[in-house]
N, C-alpha and C positions, 0 to 999 in steps of 0.2 A: 504494500500500500504506500509506503513512504520511499519507494525506490527513486522517485523523482528528486528527492533531496540528497541522495547519495552522490558523492563526488566520483566521477568516472576514473577508474584506475588506468593510468597510462603505463604502457609496457614498451620495452625496447623492441622494435620491429624485427630485429635480427635474432636475438636470443630469447626474448620473451620475459626477461626479468622485469619485475614491477618497479617502476620509476620511483626515485627518491629525489630529494632536493639537490643531491650531489651529481645527478645525471647531466649529461651534455645535451643541450637543446640545439638542434640543427635540422634544417629542411622541414620544420614543422613537426618533428618527432623528438623523442627523448632517447638517448643512448647511454648505456652503462660504461662504455669505454671507447677509446679512439679506434680500437680494432673493430668494434661493431660499426662505427661510423664509416670506416674504410670499406668494410664488407658491403654495407648498404649502398655506398657510392658505386662500387663495382657492379653490384646486382642491378642497380637502377640506371646504369650508364651515365653516372655523374662524374666519375673519376677522370682525371687527365691521363695522358699516355704514360707518364712516369709511374703513376700509382697502379695502373692495371697492366703495365708491361706491353701495351699495344695488342693485347689478346682479346679485346672486346669483339664479340661475334658480329655486331651490327656496324663495326667500323666507326664508333663514336669518337675514338681517340685521334 
């Protein structure tokens, strides 16, 4: 009944860890570590060529 008043838990989109105030906010998401940020960038074709090694399938780099 009172689910409307509950704050939505934010989770790291890479590993699923529940966000805390220490999380990194980037791209409208919350990440637990820089490694999760890097993985998110590669998976979503945000990374530059140095970070993904030029191995992006869509040639985004």
